[in-house]
C-alpha positions in Angstrom: 92.5 79.4 129.5 93.9 80.0 133.0 91.3 81.4 135.4 93.8 83.8 137.0 95.9 86.4 135.2 97.9 89.4 136.1 98.6 93.1 135.4 102.2 94.2 135.4 103.2 97.8 136.0 106.9 98.3 135.5 108.4 101.6 136.8 111.8 102.8 135.8 113.6 106.0 137.0 115.7 107.2 139.8 115.4 108.2 143.5 118.0 111.0 143.8 121.2 109.4 142.4 120.1 105.9 142.9 118.4 103.7 140.3 114.8 102.8 141.3 114.6 99.4 142.9 112.2 97.9 145.5 114.7 98.8 148.2 114.5 102.5 147.3 110.7 102.5 146.7 108.8 104.1 149.6 105.7 102.5 151.2 103.6 105.5 150.4 104.2 105.0 146.7 103.2 101.4 147.1 100.0 102.5 148.8 99.2 105.0 146.0 99.7 102.3 143.4 97.5 99.8 145.2 94.7 102.4 145.3 95.1 103.2 141.6 95.1 99.6 140.5 92.0 98.8 142.5 90.2 101.4 140.5 91.7 100.2 137.2 90.6 96.6 137.8 87.2 97.3 139.3 85.5 100.7 139.8 82.2 99.5 141.2 81.1 98.7 144.7 84.2 97.5 146.6 82.1 94.8 148.3 81.6 93.1 145.0 85.1 93.4 143.5 87.2 90.3 142.9 90.1 89.2 145.1 93.3 91.0 144.0 96.7 89.8 145.2 99.9 91.7 145.0 103.7 91.3 144.8 106.6 93.6 144.1 109.6 92.4 142.1 112.9 93.8 140.8 113.5 95.0 137.3 113.6 98.5 138.4 110.2 98.1 140.2 107.6 95.7 139.0 104.1 95.7 140.5 102.3 92.4 139.8 98.5 92.3 140.5 96.8 88.9 140.1 93.0 88.5 139.8 90.3 86.8 137.8 91.1 86.5 134.1 87.7 88.1 133.3 88.9 91.4 134.7 92.4 91.0 133.1 90.7 90.6 129.7 88.6 93.7 130.3 91.7 95.7 131.4 93.7 94.6 128.4 90.9 96.0 126.1 90.9 99.3 128.1 94.7 99.9 127.6 94.4 99.0 124.0 91.7 101.6 123.5 93.7 104.2 125.4 96.6 103.6 123.0 94.3 103.9 120.0 92.6 107.1 121.2 95.7 108.5 123.0 93.1 109.8 125.5 91.3 108.8 128.7 88.2 110.9 128.0 86.1 107.8 127.2 86.8 106.0 130.5 84.5 106.1 133.6 85.5 108.5 136.2 87.4 106.2 138.7 89.4 104.6 135.9 90.3 107.8 134.2 91.3 109.4 137.5 93.6 106.4 138.3 95.4 106.8 134.9 95.6 110.6 135.4 97.1 110.0 138.9 99.8 107.7 137.4 100.5 110.4 134.8 100.8 113.0 137.6 103.4 110.8 139.3 105.3 110.6 136.0 105.4 114.4 135.8 106.5 115.0 139.4 109.1 112.2 139.8 110.2 111.6 136.2 109.2 107.9 136.4 108.4 105.8 133.3 105.5 103.4 133.5 104.9 100.4 131.2 101.7 98.6 131.8 100.6 95.3 130.3 98.7 92.1 131.1 99.5 88.4 131.2 97.5 87.8 128.0 99.5 86.6 125.0 100.4 89.6 122.7 99.0 91.9 125.4 98.2 95.5 124.7 100.7 97.8 126.4 100.6 101.4 127.5 103.6 103.7 128.2 103.3 106.7 130.5 106.1 109.2 131.1 106.5 113.0 131.6 106.0 113.6 127.9 102.6 111.8 127.6 99.4 113.6 128.3 96.8 111.2 129.7 94.8 113.8 131.4 91.1 114.7 131.7 90.0 118.0 130.2 90.0 120.9 132.6 86.6 121.8 134.0 85.1 118.4 133.1 83.8 118.2 136.7 81.2 120.7 137.9 79.6 121.3 141.3 76.2 119.7 141.6 73.4 119.1 144.2 71.8 115.6 144.5 68.9 113.9 146.2 69.5 110.3 147.0 66.9 107.8 148.2 67.8 104.7 150.0 68.5 102.8 153.3 71.1 104.1 155.7 73.4 101.1 156.7 76.1 103.0 158.5 76.5 106.3 160.3 79.6 107.5 162.1 83.4 107.0 162.0 86.3 107.6 164.3 88.2 110.1 162.2 86.0 111.2 159.3 82.3 110.8 159.9 80.2 109.4 157.1 76.8 107.9 156.1 76.5 104.8 153.9 73.3 104.9 151.9 72.2 101.8 149.8 70.2 103.0 146.8 68.6 101.2 143.9 70.0 103.6 141.3 73.6 104.0 142.4 74.3 101.1 144.8 76.1 102.0 148.0 77.1 105.7 148.4 79.4 107.0 151.1 78.6 110.6 152.0 80.9 112.7 154.2 78.8 113.9 157.1 79.5 116.3 160.0 80.0 114.4 163.3 77.8 116.8 165.2 74.8 116.0 163.0 75.2 112.2 163.7 75.8 112.9 167.4 72.8 115.2 167.8 70.3 113.2 165.7 67.6 112.2 168.1 66.3 109.1 166.4 68.1 106.0 165.3 68.3 106.3 161.5 70.1 103.0 160.8 68.3 100.6 158.4 65.6 103.1 157.7 64.7 104.8 154.4 65.7 108.4 154.0 66.2 111.0 151.3 69.7 112.6 151.6 70.5 115.9 150.1 74.1 116.2 149.2 76.6 118.2 147.1 79.4 116.8 145.0 81.2 116.8 141.7 79.6 115.6 138.5 81.1 114.9 135.1 79.7 117.5 132.7 79.8 115.3 129.6 78.3 112.0 130.9 76.6 113.1 134.2 78.7 110.6 136.1 79.0 111.4 139.8 82.4 111.5 141.5 81.4 109.4 144.5 84.4 110.4 146.7 83.3 114.1 146.5 79.8 113.6 148.1 79.1 115.8 151.2 76.0 115.8 153.3 73.6 118.8 153.4 70.4 117.5 154.9 68.3 114.5 155.8 64.7 114.1 154.9 62.5 111.3 156.3 60.2 109.6 153.9 57.9 106.6 153.8 58.0 104.5 150.7 55.5 102.0 152.1 52.5 101.0 149.9 49.5 102.7 151.6 46.6 100.5 150.5 43.9 102.5 152.4 45.0 105.8 150.7 45.0 104.2 147.3 41.6 102.6 147.8 40.1 106.0 148.6 41.5 107.4 145.4 40.1 104.4 143.4 36.7 104.9 145.0 36.6 108.5 143.9 37.8 107.6 140.4 35.3 104.7 139.9 32.5 107.2 139.3 34.1 108.2 136.0 34.6 104.5 135.0 31.0 103.8 134.0 31.9 101.4 131.2 34.2 99.3 133.4 32.4 96.3 135.0 35.1 95.5 137.6 37.2 98.6 138.3 39.6 96.8 140.7 40.3 94.0 138.2 40.8 96.6 135.4 43.2 98.6 137.5 45.3 95.5 138.5 45.5 94.7 134.8 46.6 98.2 133.9 49.2 98.2 136.7 50.7 94.9 135.5 53.4 93.4 137.7 54.5 96.7 139.1 54.9 96.3 142.8 54.0 99.5 144.6 
């Protein structure tokens, strides 16, 4: 099997009185499609996504996105399931929002989208103004979060942000007021903090809409292992461990491999 495959998105329609071709297809529409397909192929941390190459061809307008066959196989399964369910409710949030955005373009511009992969007998999906690949209304609710991790970036020329690397969610980008970053007295880069943020959360799965996160406050915390403090607690507890010959050895055994 080839190691590289592709996704083809063919768009038919008109621009005014002209049939849609690459010559009549605006650069902003290309930008929108690039952003959508990035979410369709890989919705995780962008630093870990595979290389995706792009070309545009005639045939009305054909977008061709080439990447690792592993992701093409996964996407082929996704569009097959969308066709079976006639719904996008089961998809993760970035993927479902990308499909919904394509559906919105079909509504507004009257375009027809036909999506398939390079796999033999590929699954296909057709989206036009009569289809309804939309998320249910009110599926996203306002929520407040506390994220723990290491700040790796703080700032931005146009829109200020903080990048926080966490164990539970990977890297999170949180929109942050410029005046907070400018006035913060200490250097918080590469230090551990708790960030309080607001954002949108999917009501059925609890999934966070990462692009919606906004900064509320910063809480300094120390996750270091304080041996002296824990020793004082052990010394106090030993008095009630009369039957334990070696309390320290017993406690290490109970703790197992957990690294405080």
